[in-house]
C-alpha positions in Angstrom: 0.0 0.0 0.0 1.1 3.5 -0.8 1.5 6.2 1.8 -0.7 9.3 1.6 2.1 11.3 0.1 2.9 8.6 -2.5 -0.7 8.2 -3.4 -1.2 12.0 -3.9 2.1 12.5 -5.8 1.6 9.5 -8.1 -2.1 10.3 -8.9 -3.5 12.5 -11.7 -7.3 11.7 -11.9 -9.7 11.9 -8.9 -13.3 10.8 -9.2 -15.3 12.7 -6.5 -18.4 10.8 -5.5 -21.0 13.3 -4.1 -19.4 16.4 -5.7 -22.0 19.2 -5.7 -22.1 22.2 -8.1 -23.0 24.3 -5.1 -20.1 26.5 -4.1 -21.1 26.4 -0.4 -20.6 22.7 -0.2 -17.4 21.2 1.2 -17.1 18.9 -1.8 -17.0 21.8 -4.1 -14.3 23.8 -2.3 -12.1 20.7 -1.7 -12.4 19.6 -5.3 -11.8 23.1 -6.7 -8.6 23.2 -4.6 -7.5 19.8 -5.9 -8.3 20.9 -9.5 -6.2 24.1 -9.1 -3.4 21.9 -7.7 -3.3 20.1 -11.1 -5.5 17.0 -10.6 -8.2 16.1 -13.1 -11.5 16.1 -11.2 -14.3 13.9 -12.4 -17.6 14.5 -10.7 -19.8 11.6 -9.8 -23.3 12.6 -8.8 -26.5 11.4 -10.5 -28.3 14.7 -9.5 -25.9 17.0 -11.3 -25.0 17.5 -15.0 -21.7 19.2 -14.4 -19.5 20.6 -11.7 -16.2 22.5 -11.9 -16.5 22.6 -15.7 -16.5 18.8 -15.9 -19.3 16.5 -17.0 -20.9 14.6 -14.1 -21.3 10.9 -14.2 -24.1 9.0 -12.4 -21.7 6.4 -11.0 -18.1 5.3 -11.1 -18.6 2.6 -13.8 -19.9 5.2 -16.2 -16.6 7.0 -16.3 -14.8 6.1 -19.6 -11.2 6.7 -18.3 -8.8 5.4 -15.7 -9.3 6.7 -12.1 -6.5 6.9 -9.7 -8.4 8.0 -6.5 -12.0 7.7 -5.7 -12.7 10.5 -3.2 -16.0 9.9 -1.3 -18.1 12.8 -0.1 -21.0 10.6 1.1 -22.1 9.6 4.6 -20.6 6.4 5.9 -23.8 4.3 5.4 -23.5 4.9 1.6 -19.8 4.0 1.3 -19.9 0.2 0.9 -21.2 0.0 -2.7 -19.0 2.9 -3.7 -15.9 1.1 -2.5 -17.0 -2.1 -4.3 -17.4 0.0 -7.5 -13.9 1.5 -7.0 -12.5 -2.0 -6.7 -14.3 -3.1 -9.9 -13.0 -0.2 -12.0 -9.5 -0.7 -10.8 -8.9 2.5 -8.9 -5.6 2.8 -7.1 -7.0 4.3 -4.0 -10.2 5.1 -2.0 -10.3 8.3 0.0 -13.1 8.7 2.6 -13.4 12.4 3.7 -13.5 13.5 7.3 -16.1 11.7 9.4 -16.6 9.0 6.7 -15.7 5.6 8.1 -16.5 2.1 6.9 -14.0 -0.4 8.3 -15.5 -3.4 6.4 -15.4 -1.6 3.0 -11.9 -0.4 3.8 -10.8 -4.0 4.5 -12.2 -5.2 1.2 -10.4 -2.4 -0.7 -7.1 -3.2 1.0 -7.5 -6.9 0.2 -8.0 -5.9 -3.4 -4.8 -3.9 -3.4 -6.1 -0.4 -3.1 -4.6 2.2 -0.8 -7.3 3.4 1.7 -7.4 6.7 3.5 -10.3 7.1 5.9 -11.6 10.0 8.0 -9.2 12.5 6.5 -9.6 15.6 4.2 -7.7 15.2 0.9 -7.1 19.0 0.8 -5.6 19.1 4.2 -3.4 16.1 3.5 -2.3 17.6 0.1 -1.3 20.8 1.9 0.6 18.7 4.5 2.4 16.3 2.2 2.7 17.7 -1.3 2.9 21.5 -1.2 
């Protein structure tokens, strides 16, 4: 498994599950920061058509390109099927934002070879390890 710094430094494309087009939402601010930092952000939200200038996809399996990190902005009770989809699409890592925890899903992801970060903000960790 990669460290947080290794995952962030070696990744280019982040699918953000739960990304909202509303600027007041944490998912928007965090994703906007990561986009400015040079990452390709792909929004995943069936209730949005686009966010941050990118087309929104209804689910991970609808994305036609390789995903490095699946960043999850959903409550913990919704994480399990998202992690299973991340495994199926061959993502390199799953990132659960602050207060998002699912130990069973994390264990499945690790067993499938994915790096798992749980209950941490990707923006804060990027500032800490990459900048």
